[in-house]
N, C-alpha and C positions, 0 to 999 in steps of 0.2 A: 526236685527242689521246691517246686510250686506247692506240692502236697504238704511238704514240711512247713511251709509258711502258713498254709491254711490251718494245719493242725495246731501250730503255735498260736495263731489268732483265736481259734476256738477255745484253746486252753486258757488264754488270757481273759476272754469274755466270761468263761465259766468261773474263773477265779474272781472276777469282778462281781458277778452275780451272787457268788457265795458271800463276798464281803458285804454287798448291799443287803442280802438277806439277813446276815448277822446284825447289821446296823438297824434294820427295820425291826427285828425281834427285840433288840435293846430298847429302841424307841417305843415299841408297842407296849412293853412292860411299864415304862415311865408314863406314857400317855394314859394307859388304863387306870393307873393309880390316881392320876390327876383328875380323871373323869368320874371317879367313884361317887362324888356328891351329886353330880348331874344324873348319874344312873339310878340313884336312890329315888329321884323325883320322877323319872320316866324310864320306860323299859326300852332297852337297846336291842336291836336285832344283831346278835353275835355273828350270824352267818353272813349278813350283808357287810359287816365290819371286816370279816375275814376276806371277803371278795374284794373289798377296797384295797386291802394290803397286797393282794395278789395282782391287782391292776391299778396302781396308784397314779398313773399318768393319764392325760387326756389329750387326744390329737384332733386337730381340725385344720382344714385347708387355709393357706395364706393367699396363694395365687397358683397359677399353673406350675406344677412340678415343685412347689414349696409348701411346707406345712408348719403349723405351730404345734409345739409339744409343751403342755402345761404340767409342771411337777411341783408338789408341795415343797416349800423352802427348806423344811427340816430334813429332807432326804438328800444325801450327798450325790447328786446326779447332774451331769453337765454334758452337753453335746451341741454341735453346730454353733450358732451365735445366739447369745441372749438378746431377745428382742425387747422385752419389757418385764417389769415385775409388778405384782400387786402385794397386798399385805400378807397373803398366804401362799402365793405361787410365783415361781420363776417360769417365764414363758420363752422357750427357745424356738428359733426358726431353723429348720433343716431343709436340705434339698438333695438333689442327686449326688452332688460331690462332697457332701458332708462326710461321707464314708472315708475320704482321703485325708481329712483333718483330724481324725480320731476314730474311735470305735463306734459303729452304728449297730446297736444290738439287733439280733435276729428278730426279736418280737416286734420291733418297730419296722424293720424292713418288710416283714410279712403284713403287718397291719396297714401300712401305707402303700403296699404293693410296689415298693421300689425294686425295679427289675435289676437283674444281674447285668453288668455292662455288656454292650453289643461288641461283636468282633468287627471293628472298623478302625482303620489305621491311616495315617498320612505319611507318605514316603516320597521324597524327591518330586514334589509337585503333583502327586497323585493321591486319590483316596482309594484304599484297598478294602474290599468287603466281600462277604459271601455271595457267590452267584445266586441269582434269583431274587435279590433284594434291590434290584435296580430302581424300581418304581418308588420304593420307600426312601432310598437315598435321594432320588430326584425331588420328592416332596419336601424333604427336610433341608437339603443343601443345594438344590438346583440353581438358585440365584447366584451361587458362588462357584459354579462349575461351568466349564466351557464344552465338555462332552462327556457322555456316559456310555460305557460298554459293559460287557459281561465281567462282573467282579471288580471293575476299576473305573475311575472317572478322573478326568483331568481338571485341575483347579485353575481358575482364572488367575492371570498374572497379578501378583500383589495381594492375593486373597488367602494365602496359605494359613496365616495365623488366625484369620476370621473363621476359617473352616475348623481349625483345631479347637478354638474357643467354643464354637457352636456344638461340636461333638462332646466336649467336656460338659457343657450345660445340659446336654441330653443324657449324661450319666456314664460316659465311657472315657477311658484314657486312650487317645489315638496314637500314642508314641510307639514306634518300632525300636526295640532295644538294639543299640549298636555298641557292642562291647568295646571297651578301650583296648586298642592294639597293644600287644605285649611290648613291642619295640618303643612305644610311647611312654612306658613306665620306667622311671629310673630309681636306683636304690634310695632308701630313706636316710637322709643326712640331717634330719631335723631333731629337735629335742622333744619330740612328741611321741607318746605311745598310747594306744587306745586300750588300756588295761583297766581291770577292776570296774569301778562304777562308770568308766567311760567306754564300756563295751558297746553301748548304743552308737557311738561314733564310728567304731570299727564296722558295725553292720551297715551304716550309711555309706562308708567308703566302699564296701563290697558291692552294695547296690549300684553305686556310681560306676564301678569297674564293669558291671554287667550291662549297664544301660547307656552310659556315656552322657546322660543328661538327667539331672535331678533337681528338685526343689526341696530345700531343707527348712522346715518350719518349727524348729525347737524354740522353747521359751528363751527369753533374755537371760544371759548369764550361763547358758548351757554349752558354750564353746563353739559357736558358729565361725568366729574369726580364727580360732585356733585350727578348726577344720580347713578353713581357706588356706592358711599358711601351709598346712600339710599337703593339700591338693596342688597348690602352685609349685611346691617343691618336688613333687613326685611325677608331674606330667611335663614331658618335653617332646614336642612333635617336630620331626625333621622332614622337610621336603628337599628342595634344592639347597635350602639353608634351614636353620632353626626358626620355627614360627614362634613369635613372642606370645606369652600369656598375658591376660588382661584382667584387671580388677576394676569394676565400675562402682562408684559410690554416689549417693545423693548429695554429699557435701565434702568439703576439704577437711573437716574435723576428723572424720573417720580415716581418711588417707594419712593424715598427720599422725594419728595414733598407731596405725599399722607400721609406718616407717620408723617411728621413734620408740615404740614399745613392743608390739607383737613380733615383728620381724627379728629385731636383735635378740629377743628372749627365746623364741621358738624356732626360728628358721633364718639364721644370720646370712646364709648364702643368698637369700632373696635380695638383700641389699646390693650384692654384686650383680645379680641378674638385672636390677634396675639400672645400674651404671652401664652395663653392656647392652642395654636396649632389649633384653629378653623378657622383661616384665614391665608393662605399662600400667600406671595407676591414673585413672581419669574420673571426672564426675560425669553424671548423666547429661550435663550440658556440653560435654566435649565431643559430641558425635562427629562434627566436621573434621576434627583432628585425626580420627581413626577410621572413617567410613570406607576408605579405599584399602585398608590393611587386612591381612588375613592372620588369624590367631589359632593357637593350639587349644588352649583352655580359656574360656571367659567365665568369670564369676560376677554375678549381678548382686551386689550387696543391697540389702533392704529392697528386695525386688518387688515389694508391693507398690512402689512408685512406677515400675516399668510400664504398666498399661496406660499411663497418662498419654494423651495425644502427643505431647512434645517429646516424650522419651521412648515410645514404643518402637521407633525406627532403629533404636540400638539393638533390638532383638533380631534385626535383619543382617547384622554384620556377619561376615564369613568367619565361622569358628568351628573347629572339629568337635569340641566338647563344650558343655555348658553346665553351670551350677547356679541356682538361685538360692538366696537365703533371706528369711524374714521371720520375726517372731509374731508378726501380725498380718497374715495373708488375707486382709480384709480391705475393702475400699468403699468409701461412702457413695461413689457413683455407680455401684453395683457391678463393676467389672472384675469380680472375684475370679471368674473362670479364666480371664486373660493372664492372671498371675501364674496359674498352672500352665496355660498354653505357651507362655513365652519362656518357660524354664525347663520342666521335664517331669519325670516320675516323682510324685510327692512323697516326702519322708517326714513324718511327724509323730510325736508322742504328746499326749495331753499334759498340761502343766502339772496336774496333781501327781501323775506318774513320775515325771521327770524330777519334781521336787523331792519325791520320796527317794528316788535313785541317787540324787545329788546331795541329799541331806539338808536341803534348804527349808526355811520356815517362812510363813507368811508374815510380812510386817503389818503394823497397824495402819489403817487408812481412816482418817477423820475428815468428814465434810462439814465445814462451817458455813452457815447461811446468814447473810447480812442484808440490811435494807439498801445499802448504797456501796458503790465502788470505793468511795472515800473511807468508809468504815473498814472494808476488808484490807485496803492498803495499810492503814494504820495498825490494824490487828496483826498483820503479817510480821511487822517489826517486833511485836511482843512475843511471837512464837519462837524467835531465835534464842537458842540456849548457848551460853558461853562454852567454849571448848568442844562444841559439837560441829562436825563437818556438815555444812548446810548449803543446799542449792535451792535458790528461789527461781522458779520458772515463770517467764512472762511470754506473751505473744506480741504485744504492742511495744514498739521501741520507746515511745514516750513514757510508758509506765516503768520500763526497765531503767531508763535514765533517771527518772524521779526517785525510784527506790535506791539506786546507786548513790545518789546525792544525799538521801536521808540517812543511809547506813554507812556511807564512806567505804564502800566495797566495790570491787570490779564488776563491770557489766560486760558479758561476753555475747557479742552479736555477730552478724555476718561480716562486719567490717573489722573484727578483732583478729590480730595475728597472734600466733603462739597460744592458741586457745587452751590446749591441754596443759601446758606449763602453768598458765595463770590459774586454771582450775585446781591443779595439784597444790600450788603454793598458797592458795587462799583458804582460810578456815570457813569463810562465808563468801559466796559470790552469787551473782544473778546471771541468768542465761536465757537467751531466746531459743527458738526452735533448732538452732544449729547444734545444740548439745543433747537433743532428745533421741537421736538415732545412733546406735552402735557405739556409744561412748562408754568406756569402762573406767570407773573411779573406785578403787578398792577401799578407800577410807571414807567414802560417803556414808553418812548416817541418817540424814534428815532431808526430805524434800518438802518445800512449801510451794504449792502451785497457786500463784496469785492471779494469773491471766492465762487464757487458753484459746484455742481455735474452735470456737463454737461447739458443735456436738460430735467432734471427731473421736470415735472410739479407738481408732488406731493410735492417735496421739496419746490418749489417756494410758493405754497399756504400755506404750513405749516409754513414757515418762516414769511410771512407777517401776518399770523394768530396770532403770538405772540402779535401783537399790539391790537388785538380784546379783549385780556384779560386785557388790560390796561385802566386806567381811563383818561389818558392824551395823547392818541395816536396822533402823529403829522404827521410823514412821514416815508416812506421807500425809501431809495436811493439804486439803483442797479447799480453797476459799471461793465461794460463789455468792453473788447477790441472789435475792429471792427470784428476780426475773430470769437470771441466768440459769438457776436451778430448774425452773419451770420449762424454759425453752431448750436447754442443752443438757439436762440431766441424763439423757440417753448415753452420753459419753461414759458414764459410770457403769453401764451395762457390761462393758468389756472386763471390768474388774470383778464383778460378781460372777461372770461366766468362767473366769479363771480360778475361782474358789476363794476370793477375798471376801471378808466380812466388812461392810461399810458402817462406820459409826456416824450417824447423823447428829450433828451438834448445832441445832438452830440457835442463832443469836437474835432471832426475831420470833414473835409468837406465831403459832399456827402449826398445822400438821403437814408433814412432807413425806412423799414416797416417790420412788422412781416409776414414772408411768410411761406408757407408750405414747410417743408424739403423734398428733393428728396428721394424717397425710391427706392434703387437699387434692382432689382430683377434678375439680371444675376446669372447664376450658373456656370460661367466659372471657370476653374482651377485657384486657387490662390485667389479666391473671398473672401473678409474678412468683408463683411457686412451681417447682419442678413436679410434673405429673408422675415421674418415675422415682424420684428420691425424696420428694417432700421438702427439698431445700429451697430457701429464699434466694433471690438474685444475689444479695450480699454474700450469702454462704458460698454460692457457686464461684463468684469472682474471687473470693478469698481462697477457695480450693485451687483455682487456676494459678493463683500466685504461689501457693504451696508446691504445686506440681512443676513449677518452673516455666510457665507459659510466658512470663514477662522477662525471661533471660535475654531475649532479643527485642528490639523496638516493635510495638504493635499499636495500631490505632484503636480508638474507642469502638469503631464499627466492627473491627475484627474480634474484639472482646464480646460485643453483643452477639455476633454470629456464633462464637464458640459457646456462649452461655445458652443460647437457644437449642444447641445440640444436646444439652443436658435435660431436655424435657420442658423448657420454658416456652410458653406461647408468646411469639413476638408481638409487641405492642409499643405504643409511645411511652407507656409507663415503665416498661422494661428498659428501654433506652435511657430514660431519665435516671432510673435507679442504678444502672451500670455506671453512668457518668458520675453520679453522686458517690458511689463506692470508690471509683477511681480517684476522685478528689480527696476522699478520706485517706486512701493509701498514700497519696502524695503528701498530705499533711503529716501522716505518721512516719514519713521519710522512708517508706518501704519502696516507693516508686519515684522515679524522676520523670518530669514532663518536659519535652522539648520539641522543637520543629525539625522535621526531616522531610525533604522533598516537598516543602510547602504544606505539609500536614502535621498536626499535633500527634505525637506518639508518646507511649509510656514504656518505661523500661525499669527493671529492678535495679536498685542502687547497689 
């Protein structure tokens, strides 16, 4: 079976290489005709030009075990994460586990000397490896192990996921396949069939049955929630009694849509399972309610949030099988490996392939650049077309309220009930981040992004992904001030990486391009940027808010401590900036400030 998979992978790569070669030949003819006039003035070395076509990429190191790959923009090539662009090149960042997010061509593997994965596994609190590699294992993982013997080592209590993440960072998948027991699979009673273009979902199901733990990283609109309905319906684990299944979501909006749309349409019996207590739906903030329970199958929706400090403990709940799902397995804090570590064997197809399989087309993406926030707010109201289903995304509550008053349309935020019904009934509506993950609106045609969370690539791809659920997707307009574009333009990289063409439409004079942000690495006193992520204190506190850190009451000192864990050097300036950001979040009505135990604390509203 393994050799069949390898053969299939080789065939796919060969096919892609042929497609790429054909594209290059086509481009070559076009380029040569365009360069005729230049060639008349100077003699070109045809042999060198041919060599360039044979090796059109350039690689150079980014850091330990990470590399940049620069590829001319006109060549349809994508892998890893797009780090930045220049006028002529897309520059991707790849590492050891890029190979699990898509194809890593053999020529790059050889050039960068990316080794084949080691045979090292984690099972029931132990690390299993080939005898004779004891010293190497000690050097790499010794601080996480309590003892090492021939071919095995005992993991320190509570450090199992840290060991798994570290092995993944080193380029290996440490999971031991645990096939789903036949008695845990019940007959299919759903309205779901993995046929025709959905054959890739059948392959994912077969992989889950063989391994018992998978992470599914398909593009938005590829049917991850349908797959969840199927899995929750087919798995029923019995011990002394039936163990309930569990679905975990980052927000109530997704759970609302599952219960009101997906379950009734695809798997009606799941509604009965909920009534009987055999299926629990909870948010990532609901750990306390389920921490002592045991589950048959747990599905982690939008599992890119799982590695957050506040949520990772959910991965420790007792469950026989697990599935993670996300269209954006990427984190601004660099914890990508934990996304894989906390779910299972990665399953993913790149966006271009899936779009071809599903017959989807890229919608237009326009980026408008203004001098001020006032200009872009006013302009956003002019972009709305009558009779076009339009969603305006905001991040700040005050901007959402202001737009709602200007336009006389609903504003859906964390405090809104019946969010899906309001969104369906409204031709035009405004939404905060509660509508950017896992929400499917089939009639949505137009997204206007007025306000956003700094440089979050994950948020950017998730927001445009709402249009891939739609039958009539037309365009996504992104509004930025000149300052926002310069500071947070990196969020657009995720769109270019997935194959979108961005149309820059400056409403101010000047030349604009998406550049790599400067990463400051100074450790001078008073330094307030992360040495690992390049994020400012404000960015990090905002990320903590997004990750749910403020779901329970926390003091300013606790926020400072958590901020410094993200690479910030502790100083008086950092403390002041944290407090300043907390005051801003209170003014924006995102946080409430009150006294508890004689101390001032902050908690999400």
